C-alpha positions as a Python dict, from the first residue, in 0.01 Angstrom:
ca = {
    (1, 'M'): (0, 0, 0),
    (2, 'A'): (-150, 337, 158),
    (3, 'I'): (-455, 351, 367),
    (4, 'I'): (-719, 630, 401),
    (5, 'T'): (-980, 686, 590),
    (6, 'F'): (-1271, 938, 603),
    (7, 'S'): (-1602, 950, 712),
    (8, 'R'): (-1916, 746, 752),
    (9, 'K'): (-2155, 1039, 735),
    (10, 'E'): (-2037, 1173, 484),
    (11, 'F'): (-1969, 891, 220),
    (12, 'E'): (-2371, 753, 267),
    (13, 'K'): (-2437, 1109, 233),
    (14, 'D'): (-2226, 1169, -56),
    (15, 'I'): (-2211, 797, -249),
    (16, 'G'): (-2466, 613, -22),
    (17, 'K'): (-2553, 342, 216),
    (18, 'L'): (-2293, 113, 317),
    (19, 'D'): (-2428, -174, 271),
    (20, 'E'): (-2296, -527, 134),
    (21, 'K'): (-2370, -464, -209),
    (22, 'M'): (-2161, -115, -200),
    (23, 'Q'): (-1890, -283, -7),
    (24, 'N'): (-1870, -521, -310),
    (25, 'Q'): (-1887, -258, -529),
    (26, 'I'): (-1557, -82, -348),
    (27, 'A'): (-1382, -436, -391),
    (28, 'M'): (-1444, -450, -734),
    (29, 'L'): (-1300, -90, -809),
    (30, 'G'): (-950, -285, -692),
    (31, 'T'): (-949, -69, -331),
    (32, 'T'): (-1000, -263, -17),
    (33, 'L'): (-1231, -237, 230),
    (34, 'E'): (-1040, -287, 518),
    (35, 'K'): (-1259, -218, 806),
    (36, 'F'): (-1536, 29, 898),
    (37, 'N'): (-1743, 128, 1202),
    (38, 'A'): (-2066, 352, 1291),
    (39, 'E'): (-1729, 612, 1304),
    (40, 'E'): (-1526, 580, 968),
    (41, 'I'): (-1408, 395, 706),
    (42, 'E'): (-1063, 267, 597),
    (43, 'I'): (-961, 236, 224),
    (44, 'E'): (-628, 75, 94),
    (45, 'V'): (-535, 197, -212),
    (46, 'F'): (-290, 66, -476),
    (47, 'P'): (62, 219, -531),
    (48, 'N'): (-20, 254, -874),
    (49, 'R'): (-338, 486, -767),
    (50, 'P'): (-197, 801, -626),
    (51, 'D'): (-595, 990, -767),
    (52, 'L'): (-735, 733, -460),
    (53, 'L'): (-520, 905, -178),
    (54, 'S'): (-746, 1124, -86),
    (55, 'Y'): (-1113, 1071, -59),
    (56, 'H'): (-1249, 1315, -247),
    (57, 'G'): (-1015, 1156, -550),
    (58, 'F'): (-1195, 835, -414),
    (59, 'K'): (-1555, 1000, -400),
    (60, 'R'): (-1487, 1104, -783),
    (61, 'A'): (-1318, 760, -880),
    (62, 'L'): (-1682, 541, -712),
    (63, 'L'): (-1926, 749, -849),
    (64, 'A'): (-1826, 723, -1208),
    (65, 'F'): (-1781, 390, -1143),
    (66, 'L'): (-2140, 323, -952),
    (67, 'G'): (-2269, 516, -1269),
    (68, 'K'): (-2375, 786, -1153),
    (69, 'K'): (-2158, 1011, -1293),
    (70, 'K'): (-1970, 923, -1596),
    (71, 'G'): (-1692, 1022, -1814),
    (72, 'L'): (-1441, 1225, -1795),
    (73, 'K'): (-1469, 1537, -1552),
    (74, 'E'): (-1362, 1801, -1619),
    (75, 'Y'): (-1260, 2131, -1447),
    (76, 'K'): (-1224, 2485, -1525),
    (77, 'L'): (-847, 2677, -1545),
    (78, 'N'): (-815, 3004, -1485),
    (79, 'K'): (-590, 3207, -1646),
    (80, 'P'): (-303, 3360, -1444),
    (81, 'G'): (-347, 3687, -1294),
    (82, 'K'): (-77, 3899, -1383),
    (83, 'D'): (184, 3832, -1075),
    (84, 'F'): (75, 3454, -1115),
    (85, 'I'): (437, 3429, -1163),
    (86, 'V'): (719, 3163, -1068),
    (87, 'K'): (1107, 3242, -1121),
    (88, 'I'): (1265, 2887, -1158),
    (89, 'E'): (1683, 3023, -1148),
    (90, 'K'): (1939, 2824, -1344),
    (91, 'S'): (2099, 2787, -927),
    (92, 'V'): (1862, 2509, -909),
    (93, 'N'): (1955, 2273, -1159),
    (94, 'N'): (2169, 2017, -1037),
    (95, 'I'): (1959, 2020, -668),
    (96, 'R'): (1617, 2013, -793),
    (97, 'P'): (1602, 2155, -1102),
    (98, 'Y'): (1219, 2162, -1225),
    (99, 'T'): (899, 2242, -994),
    (100, 'A'): (505, 2223, -1114),
    (101, 'C'): (327, 2508, -924),
    (102, 'A'): (-87, 2657, -935),
    (103, 'I'): (-323, 2839, -661),
    (104, 'V'): (-650, 2711, -567),
    (105, 'K'): (-881, 2993, -451),
    (106, 'N'): (-1251, 3039, -259),
    (107, 'L'): (-1198, 2688, -39),
    (108, 'K'): (-1380, 2671, 306),
    (109, 'F'): (-1190, 2463, 525),
    (110, 'N'): (-1286, 2252, 821),
    (111, 'D'): (-990, 2044, 1040),
    (112, 'E'): (-1103, 1712, 792),
    (113, 'K'): (-1088, 1904, 477),
    (114, 'I'): (-739, 2066, 613),
    (115, 'K'): (-619, 1684, 742),
    (116, 'E'): (-741, 1576, 370),
    (117, 'V'): (-517, 1803, 261),
    (118, 'I'): (-197, 1688, 401),
    (119, 'D'): (-320, 1321, 435),
    (120, 'I'): (-285, 1314, 63),
    (121, 'Q'): (78, 1536, 82),
    (122, 'E'): (235, 1286, 293),
    (123, 'K'): (121, 1028, 103),
    (124, 'L'): (188, 1073, -268),
    (125, 'H'): (525, 1216, -66),
    (126, 'T'): (548, 838, 2),
    (127, 'T'): (412, 619, -277),
    (128, 'V'): (492, 870, -612),
    (129, 'G'): (786, 1102, -417),
    (130, 'R'): (945, 772, -275),
    (131, 'N'): (991, 937, 47),
    (132, 'R'): (1064, 1285, -93),
    (133, 'K'): (1337, 1188, -328),
    (134, 'K'): (1138, 1236, -642),
    (135, 'L'): (917, 1519, -573),
    (136, 'A'): (831, 1776, -263),
    (137, 'I'): (526, 1994, -252),
    (138, 'G'): (441, 2224, -22),
    (139, 'V'): (67, 2404, 23),
    (140, 'Y'): (135, 2780, 124),
    (141, 'P'): (-201, 3086, 238),
    (142, 'L'): (-195, 3283, -32),
    (143, 'E'): (-326, 3538, 138),
    (144, 'K'): (88, 3492, 306),
    (145, 'I'): (213, 3511, 15),
    (146, 'T'): (327, 3818, -160),
    (147, 'L'): (406, 3687, -604),
    (148, 'P'): (574, 3675, -841),
    (149, 'I'): (782, 3359, -664),
    (150, 'Q'): (1119, 3296, -732),
    (151, 'Y'): (1299, 2943, -673),
    (152, 'K'): (1656, 2878, -624),
    (153, 'A'): (1942, 2765, -463),
    (154, 'E'): (2132, 2924, -196),
    (155, 'S'): (2424, 2916, 46),
    (156, 'P'): (2258, 2709, 358),
    (157, 'E'): (2378, 3024, 584),
    (158, 'E'): (2183, 3248, 387),
    (159, 'I'): (1930, 3030, 404),
    (160, 'K'): (1695, 3176, 750),
    (161, 'F'): (1362, 3139, 870),
    (162, 'L'): (1115, 3000, 1100),
    (163, 'P'): (1059, 2619, 1016),
    (164, 'L'): (696, 2483, 1096),
    (165, 'E'): (618, 2400, 1409),
    (166, 'E'): (984, 2507, 1575),
    (167, 'T'): (990, 2806, 1800),
    (168, 'Q'): (1325, 2999, 1694),
    (169, 'E'): (1471, 3106, 1344),
    (170, 'M'): (1707, 2832, 1169),
    (171, 'T'): (1962, 2825, 915),
    (172, 'G'): (1872, 2563, 662),
    (173, 'R'): (2203, 2389, 804),
    (174, 'Q'): (2060, 2411, 1093),
    (175, 'I'): (1698, 2291, 1047),
    (176, 'L'): (1874, 1955, 924),
    (177, 'M'): (2043, 1936, 1208),
    (178, 'R'): (1802, 2019, 1489),
    (179, 'T'): (1438, 1950, 1353),
    (180, 'S'): (1363, 1668, 1357),
    (181, 'T'): (1194, 1626, 1009),
    (182, 'G'): (1549, 1823, 826),
    (183, 'R'): (1705, 1475, 1022),
    (184, 'E'): (1465, 1234, 875),
    (185, 'Y'): (1573, 1427, 509),
    (186, 'S'): (1887, 1566, 578),
    (187, 'H'): (2024, 1228, 313),
    (188, 'L'): (1832, 1438, 17),
    (189, 'L'): (2064, 1760, 78),
    (190, 'K'): (2390, 1584, 135),
    (191, 'D'): (2711, 1672, 48),
    (192, 'K'): (2530, 2011, -162),
    (193, 'Q'): (2710, 2341, -197),
    (194, 'L'): (2335, 2548, -199),
    (195, 'Y'): (1993, 2429, -87),
    (196, 'P'): (1727, 2538, -297),
    (197, 'V'): (1449, 2736, -112),
    (198, 'F'): (1165, 2933, -257),
    (199, 'R'): (1081, 3248, -220),
    (200, 'D'): (844, 3548, -224),
    (201, 'S'): (837, 3902, -405),
    (202, 'K'): (946, 4022, -17),
    (203, 'N'): (1249, 3788, 29),
    (204, 'E'): (1046, 3590, 307),
    (205, 'V'): (1161, 3218, 282),
    (206, 'L'): (826, 2940, 203),
    (207, 'S'): (990, 2708, 219),
    (208, 'M'): (1354, 2492, 176),
    (209, 'P'): (1209, 2170, -7),
    (210, 'P'): (1266, 1878, -9),
    (211, 'I'): (1305, 1894, 394),
    (212, 'I'): (994, 2197, 576),
    (213, 'N'): (760, 2502, 510),
    (214, 'S'): (842, 2851, 643),
    (215, 'Q'): (588, 2883, 995),
    (216, 'L'): (497, 3218, 905),
    (217, 'T'): (380, 3159, 532),
    (218, 'G'): (344, 2788, 533),
    (219, 'K'): (60, 2663, 704),
    (220, 'V'): (-233, 2683, 633),
    (221, 'D'): (-539, 2666, 847),
    (222, 'E'): (-914, 2697, 916),
    (223, 'K'): (-901, 3063, 748),
    (224, 'T'): (-762, 3036, 499),
    (225, 'E'): (-893, 3043, 154),
    (226, 'D'): (-637, 3079, -128),
    (227, 'V'): (-370, 2880, -186),
    (228, 'F'): (0, 2806, -319),
    (229, 'I'): (69, 2511, -411),
    (230, 'E'): (447, 2364, -537),
    (231, 'C'): (582, 2095, -622),
    (232, 'S'): (1023, 2082, -707),
    (233, 'G'): (1135, 1713, -813),
    (234, 'F'): (1381, 1593, -1119),
    (235, 'D'): (1094, 1450, -1370),
    (236, 'L'): (884, 1740, -1482),
    (237, 'E'): (632, 1512, -1624),
    (238, 'V'): (544, 1363, -1286),
    (239, 'L'): (509, 1703, -1134),
    (240, 'K'): (235, 1795, -1356),
    (241, 'K'): (118, 1527, -1283),
    (242, 'T'): (113, 1529, -910),
    (243, 'L'): (-22, 1878, -898),
    (244, 'S'): (-296, 1751, -1129),
    (245, 'I'): (-443, 1524, -860),
    (246, 'L'): (-432, 1865, -567),
    (247, 'V'): (-546, 2075, -774),
    (248, 'T'): (-821, 1814, -860),
    (249, 'T'): (-880, 1721, -472),
    (250, 'L'): (-843, 2072, -441),
    (251, 'A'): (-1153, 2190, -705),
    (252, 'E'): (-1367, 1833, -621),
    (253, 'M'): (-1405, 2024, -230),
    (254, 'G'): (-1513, 2347, -430),
    (255, 'G'): (-1208, 2532, -515),
    (256, 'E'): (-1136, 2750, -780),
    (257, 'I'): (-816, 2603, -999),
    (258, 'Y'): (-563, 2963, -1157),
    (259, 'Q'): (-305, 2911, -1378),
    (260, 'M'): (66, 2980, -1284),
    (261, 'N'): (314, 3099, -1561),
    (262, 'L'): (690, 2945, -1443),
    (263, 'Q'): (969, 3094, -1625),
    (264, 'Y'): (1298, 2865, -1646),
    (265, 'P'): (1598, 2993, -1760),
    (266, 'S'): (1543, 2830, -2135),
    (267, 'K'): (1168, 2859, -2139),
    (268, 'K'): (837, 3007, -1977),
    (269, 'I'): (574, 2688, -1924),
    (270, 'V'): (181, 2716, -1788),
    (271, 'T'): (116, 2515, -1499),
    (272, 'P'): (-102, 2321, -1429),
    (273, 'D'): (-196, 2144, -1753),
    (274, 'L'): (-515, 1948, -1786),
    (275, 'S'): (-557, 1888, -2119),
    (276, 'P'): (-677, 1449, -2148),
    (277, 'E'): (-353, 1274, -2279),
    (278, 'K'): (-553, 1060, -2606),
    (279, 'I'): (-437, 663, -2666),
    (280, 'K'): (-588, 490, -2920),
    (281, 'I'): (-734, 134, -2841),
    (282, 'S'): (-852, -210, -3053),
    (283, 'I'): (-1129, -338, -2972),
    (284, 'E'): (-1053, -623, -3122),
    (285, 'D'): (-727, -653, -2870),
    (286, 'A'): (-931, -540, -2597),
    (287, 'N'): (-1154, -882, -2663),
    (288, 'K'): (-860, -1060, -2771),
    (289, 'L'): (-663, -1017, -2413),
    (290, 'L'): (-1005, -1013, -2202),
    (291, 'G'): (-1119, -1376, -2330),
    (292, 'L'): (-1414, -1170, -2456),
    (293, 'D'): (-1695, -1019, -2734),
    (294, 'L'): (-1743, -679, -2591),
    (295, 'K'): (-1951, -464, -2931),
    (296, 'E'): (-1794, -93, -2883),
    (297, 'T'): (-2105, 19, -2799),
    (298, 'E'): (-2002, -183, -2482),
    (299, 'V'): (-1703, -66, -2440),
    (300, 'K'): (-1784, 314, -2462),
    (301, 'K'): (-1979, 255, -2153),
    (302, 'L'): (-1752, 67, -1954),
    (303, 'L'): (-1462, 308, -1999),
    (304, 'E'): (-1704, 607, -1853),
    (305, 'K'): (-1769, 453, -1600),
    (306, 'M'): (-1354, 424, -1489),
    (307, 'G'): (-1359, 812, -1535),
    (308, 'Y'): (-1283, 789, -1887),
    (309, 'N'): (-1377, 969, -2264),
    (310, 'Y'): (-1362, 699, -2562),
    (311, 'N'): (-1429, 890, -2936),
    (312, 'P'): (-1558, 581, -3164),
    (313, 'K'): (-1444, 773, -3436),
    (314, 'N'): (-1069, 746, -3421),
    (315, 'K'): (-1072, 457, -3106),
    (316, 'E'): (-907, 729, -2911),
    (317, 'V'): (-959, 733, -2498),
    (318, 'E'): (-940, 1047, -2336),
    (319, 'I'): (-734, 967, -2031),
    (320, 'P'): (-740, 1246, -1696),
    (321, 'S'): (-479, 1409, -1634),
    (322, 'Y'): (-483, 1308, -1257),
    (323, 'R'): (-424, 895, -1399),
    (324, 'V'): (-34, 849, -1328),
    (325, 'D'): (-91, 465, -1484),
    (326, 'I'): (-199, 490, -1799),
    (327, 'L'): (62, 374, -1992),
    (328, 'H'): (-1, 167, -2268),
    (329, 'P'): (-390, 78, -2408),
    (330, 'V'): (-337, -225, -2170),
    (331, 'D'): (-357, -75, -1865),
    (332, 'I'): (-712, 55, -2058),
    (333, 'Y'): (-801, -290, -2166),
    (334, 'E'): (-726, -358, -1778),
    (335, 'D'): (-973, -129, -1667),
    (336, 'I'): (-1239, -222, -1901),
    (337, 'A'): (-1178, -543, -1716),
    (338, 'I'): (-1226, -369, -1417),
    (339, 'A'): (-1595, -193, -1499),
    (340, 'Y'): (-1720, -515, -1651),
    (341, 'G'): (-1672, -702, -1365),
    (342, 'Y'): (-1389, -972, -1360),
    (343, 'E'): (-1683, -1162, -1113),
    (344, 'N'): (-1873, -1187, -1424),
    (345, 'I'): (-1644, -1328, -1679),
    (346, 'T'): (-1659, -1697, -1690),
    (347, 'P'): (-1370, -1905, -1650),
    (348, 'E'): (-1377, -2160, -1965),
    (349, 'I'): (-1153, -2476, -2036),
    (350, 'P'): (-947, -2447, -2298),
    (351, 'N'): (-993, -2589, -2630),
    (352, 'I'): (-647, -2698, -2684),
    (353, 'S'): (-461, -2997, -2413),
    (354, 'T'): (-155, -2931, -2328),
    (355, 'L'): (132, -3129, -2097),
    (356, 'G'): (444, -2931, -1981),
    (357, 'E'): (767, -3032, -1989),
    (358, 'E'): (1071, -2847, -1871),
    (359, 'N'): (1249, -2683, -2174),
    (360, 'E'): (1523, -2974, -2362),
    (361, 'T'): (1823, -2686, -2296),
    (362, 'E'): (1759, -2682, -1980),
    (363, 'V'): (1751, -3078, -1946),
    (364, 'K'): (2077, -3104, -2063),
    (365, 'K'): (2246, -2862, -1889),
    (366, 'R'): (2160, -3016, -1544),
    (367, 'K'): (2259, -3314, -1642),
    (368, 'I'): (2591, -3103, -1768),
    (369, 'T'): (2576, -2936, -1433),
    (370, 'E'): (2551, -3315, -1306),
    (371, 'I'): (2804, -3513, -1526),
    (372, 'L'): (3077, -3255, -1376),
    (373, 'T'): (3002, -3226, -1033),
    (374, 'G'): (3060, -3612, -994),
    (375, 'L'): (3413, -3555, -1185),
    (376, 'G'): (3514, -3351, -905),
    (377, 'F'): (3450, -2986, -1057),
    (378, 'L'): (3278, -2668, -899),
    (379, 'E'): (3043, -2490, -1053),
    (380, 'I'): (3127, -2105, -1062),
    (381, 'S'): (2854, -1774, -1223),
    (382, 'T'): (3009, -1495, -1323),
    (383, 'Y'): (2944, -1141, -1415),
    (384, 'H'): (2776, -1033, -1689),
    (385, 'L'): (2960, -697, -1731),
    (386, 'S'): (3362, -734, -1795),
    (387, 'T'): (3612, -531, -1940),
    (388, 'K'): (3845, -460, -2256),
    (389, 'K'): (4137, -556, -2059),
    (390, 'E'): (4023, -861, -1888),
    (391, 'Q'): (3842, -973, -2221),
    (392, 'F'): (4101, -919, -2494),
    (393, 'K'): (4388, -780, -2400),
    (394, 'N'): (4488, -1035, -2125),
    (395, 'M'): (4368, -1337, -2331),
    (396, 'N'): (4601, -1218, -2661),
    (397, 'L'): (4287, -1115, -2882),
    (398, 'K'): (4308, -844, -3090),
    (399, 'Q'): (3959, -637, -3044),
    (400, 'A'): (3691, -601, -3276),
    (401, 'D'): (3522, -246, -3301),
    (402, 'N'): (3173, -363, -3398),
    (403, 'S'): (3106, -700, -3215),
    (404, 'V'): (3151, -524, -2882),
    (405, 'I'): (2892, -403, -2617),
    (406, 'E'): (2933, -154, -2415),
    (407, 'V'): (2743, -17, -2109),
    (408, 'L'): (2719, 425, -2212),
    (409, 'D'): (2778, 582, -1858),
    (410, 'S'): (2881, 277, -1648),
    (411, 'K'): (3002, 454, -1377),
    (412, 'T'): (3255, 161, -1319),
    (413, 'E'): (3544, -1, -1501),
    (414, 'F'): (3319, -322, -1577),
    (415, 'S'): (3189, -146, -1894),
    (416, 'L'): (3135, -444, -2136),
    (417, 'L'): (2924, -725, -2147),
    (418, 'R'): (3187, -1095, -2201),
    (419, 'N'): (3216, -1270, -2514),
    (420, 'N'): (3374, -1545, -2340),
    (421, 'L'): (3359, -1715, -2003),
    (422, 'L'): (3752, -1847, -2021),
    (423, 'A'): (3833, -1481, -1959),
    (424, 'Q'): (3639, -1464, -1648),
    (425, 'A'): (3782, -1836, -1524),
    (426, 'C'): (4094, -1700, -1565),
    (427, 'R'): (3953, -1406, -1336),
    (428, 'V'): (3857, -1629, -1041),
    (429, 'L'): (4127, -1841, -1081),
    (430, 'M'): (4423, -1516, -1045),
    (431, 'Q'): (4168, -1481, -728),
    (432, 'N'): (4241, -1810, -569),
    (433, 'S'): (4570, -1857, -607),
    (434, 'D'): (4643, -1932, -315),
    (435, 'S'): (4409, -2225, -302),
    (436, 'E'): (4425, -2600, -306),
    (437, 'F'): (4577, -2710, -670),
    (438, 'P'): (4385, -2817, -923),
    (439, 'Q'): (4215, -2601, -930),
    (440, 'K'): (3901, -2782, -1110),
    (441, 'I'): (3601, -2493, -1205),
    (442, 'F'): (3320, -2471, -1516),
    (443, 'E'): (3051, -2237, -1560),
    (444, 'I'): (2715, -2225, -1744),
    (445, 'G'): (2682, -1883, -1908),
    (446, 'K'): (2518, -1660, -2189),
    (447, 'V'): (2844, -1434, -2354),
    (448, 'F'): (2705, -1155, -2640),
    (449, 'S'): (2821, -1025, -2977),
    (450, 'Q'): (2708, -759, -3192),
    (451, 'D'): (2592, -843, -3558),
    (452, 'K'): (2871, -666, -3822),
    (453, 'E'): (2550, -630, -4018),
    (454, 'T'): (2227, -567, -3843),
    (455, 'G'): (2373, -458, -3541),
    (456, 'E'): (2178, -673, -3330),
    (457, 'I'): (2271, -759, -2993),
    (458, 'I'): (2298, -1174, -2991),
    (459, 'E'): (2328, -1422, -2696),
    (460, 'K'): (2517, -1739, -2661),
    (461, 'E'): (2500, -1953, -2422),
    (462, 'K'): (2851, -2111, -2359),
    (463, 'L'): (2987, -2407, -2156),
    (464, 'C'): (3369, -2331, -1985),
    (465, 'I'): (3524, -2600, -1802),
    (466, 'T'): (3888, -2535, -1668),
    (467, 'I'): (4161, -2725, -1483),
    (468, 'A'): (4470, -2546, -1306),
    (469, 'G'): (4723, -2732, -1157),
    (470, 'E'): (4951, -3054, -1328),
    (471, 'T'): (4732, -3037, -1686),
    (472, 'N'): (4768, -3077, -1983),
    (473, 'F'): (4566, -3107, -2364),
    (474, 'T'): (4467, -3501, -2257),
    (475, 'E'): (4335, -3396, -1994),
    (476, 'I'): (4093, -3135, -2066),
    (477, 'K'): (4020, -3401, -2442),
    (478, 'Q'): (3940, -3666, -2223),
    (479, 'I'): (3658, -3436, -1993),
    (480, 'L'): (3508, -3343, -2302),
    (481, 'E'): (3525, -3732, -2460),
    (482, 'Y'): (3335, -3888, -2094),
    (483, 'L'): (3107, -3578, -2127),
    (484, 'L'): (2966, -3584, -2518),
    (485, 'K'): (2948, -3972, -2317),
    (486, 'M'): (2710, -3940, -2113),
    (487, 'L'): (2581, -3691, -2365),
    (488, 'D'): (2525, -3936, -2667),
    (489, 'L'): (2715, -3746, -2885),
    (490, 'K'): (3025, -3790, -3125),
    (491, 'I'): (3222, -3526, -3171),
    (492, 'E'): (3601, -3432, -3376),
    (493, 'I'): (3885, -3269, -3299),
    (494, 'K'): (4093, -3057, -3537),
    (495, 'E'): (4427, -2933, -3497),
    (496, 'S'): (4367, -2489, -3564),
    (497, 'E'): (4467, -2191, -3397),
    (498, 'H'): (4386, -1924, -3173),
    (499, 'P'): (4575, -1658, -2955),
    (500, 'S'): (4514, -1802, -2615),
    (501, 'F'): (4609, -2108, -2646),
    (502, 'I'): (4970, -2298, -2727),
    (503, 'E'): (5004, -2379, -3095),
    (504, 'G'): (5045, -2724, -3161),
    (505, 'R'): (4800, -2745, -2838),
    (506, 'V'): (4466, -2633, -2897),
    (507, 'G'): (4255, -2790, -3135),
    (508, 'K'): (3884, -2652, -3250),
    (509, 'I'): (3556, -2918, -3159),
    (510, 'M'): (3355, -3063, -3491),
    (511, 'L'): (3000, -3181, -3378),
    (512, 'N'): (2799, -3272, -3746),
    (513, 'K'): (3076, -3080, -3943),
    (514, 'K'): (2969, -2756, -3702),
    (515, 'D'): (3271, -2571, -3479),
    (516, 'I'): (3063, -2525, -3179),
    (517, 'G'): (3434, -2430, -2980),
    (518, 'V'): (3765, -2454, -2871),
    (519, 'L'): (4012, -2639, -2600),
    (520, 'G'): (4342, -2668, -2471),
    (521, 'E'): (4630, -2574, -2337),
    (522, 'V'): (4601, -2209, -2203),
    (523, 'S'): (4919, -1970, -2341),
    (524, 'P'): (5172, -1902, -2128),
    (525, 'Q'): (5148, -1563, -2212),
    (526, 'V'): (4750, -1524, -2157),
    (527, 'L'): (4860, -1695, -1767),
    (528, 'K'): (5096, -1393, -1686),
    (529, 'N'): (4916, -1084, -1806),
    (530, 'W'): (4648, -1291, -1512),
    (531, 'K'): (4937, -1378, -1266),
    (532, 'I'): (4840, -1790, -1289),
    (533, 'K'): (5156, -1913, -1191),
    (534, 'M'): (5001, -2293, -1256),
    (535, 'P'): (4970, -2459, -1581),
    (536, 'V'): (4565, -2416, -1750),
    (537, 'S'): (4358, -2627, -1969),
    (538, 'A'): (4047, -2516, -2128),
    (539, 'L'): (3798, -2577, -2312),
    (540, 'E'): (3451, -2353, -2430),
    (541, 'I'): (3194, -2534, -2605),
    (542, 'E'): (2828, -2357, -2706),
    (543, 'I'): (2518, -2518, -2579),
    (544, 'E'): (2311, -2478, -2850),
    (545, 'G'): (2616, -2708, -3085),
    (546, 'L'): (2532, -2979, -2817),
}
């Protein structure tokens, strides 16, 4: 959550009197009126609406919601000037590879507007920028900058400038150690050999993102009329959206937006781009989801109240470039509900009567747990991820490549989704080899496999019971028979073979002529692979089979 504070006098001049009706409208927009007095108003904004993090952004949305300035607001974009260029060097590729930039001219700043710009900048840093990790923003007085601009990475010792609100020049490394902002965000450049930096054509430093601006070229005051804005980070689309929020906010203050040519090593782009995104919606789906019966003309009016345009011909909604929260038609349906008014939706009792009850499988699992803990077993819970060695080599199993599900770009050796529980149980026994025997454990958990023909991932829930100590086939069979007797089930044990078990002391478990698992004495080779020094008997059975 973020709180924005603005002048009550300005609000009532631009929007209307803050009476009880207006207070209710503010709440219905989805912004909470925290508190207000004769001087100020405080509004709480949810993180999904960073476009409302300034007074001018909030005013734009509220005026549309009140029906005073409906529909998609268009902003004039001026073409880039001759020198409106930012050159991005390859050196930033592994540090902060992207930037999106713009110029806004003819601004008339005062204390309130400067405070608003600083405020939205910091709130965007905190919310969208994840405390500057995802993106950092810089706003600079254009009159102190000589275009074009370079964005590159340099050695910390080569970067020397006077940081904002400081009194002496410092190197990049000194800034991280000596300034409060540097110490707060130094972890973002930790272990980097090079630091990112913006320089103008006279080689003057504008800033060292994401840390701090220069005092000489990066401080906006009341005399500033034209500004250069840059957003740097790791996701170009996020940077473009953030830039749209900033430039449209400044345009609401009376500024004129100019585009810039960004020259990347492998491509050239122009920012900002305020073209609306288009998403098709279904009136039928919207009504079904919201429980309403709206006509298309009604939907069009409601969408215009939320700052959209709607084209009935192709059923497309035009979304403002500064709305970062619209990812799916459902997000638009939510805004339709807000415009319609939740207070206008009549609660109804469903035409059908239903009774909730616990899922049958969960009931069965709980009963199994109660029975086994009553027999002195300890329940374990192991990770879904395992290794090829544990799942195959240690268990004397051959790897079936087409059924193995591996994790892409795993940062550890655990790169495989487990396809049996017994390997995980053996791991637990190995790690507790110094504990008192017998050790009796069980686990109910998911195992994973892949269909050979369709490639579909199959999840199954299994039960694994393991005994380590003076144990044999008869004991594990007795445990199974007792368990199934308590569940009122009858099974049949058929002689079988399994690489993980001793030949002649292993059987497959049959229920209604269906193979649902295996039980027996674990092979000495498997025990040796796991460095387990006591005999082990075990069973593994499908829960669904029960």
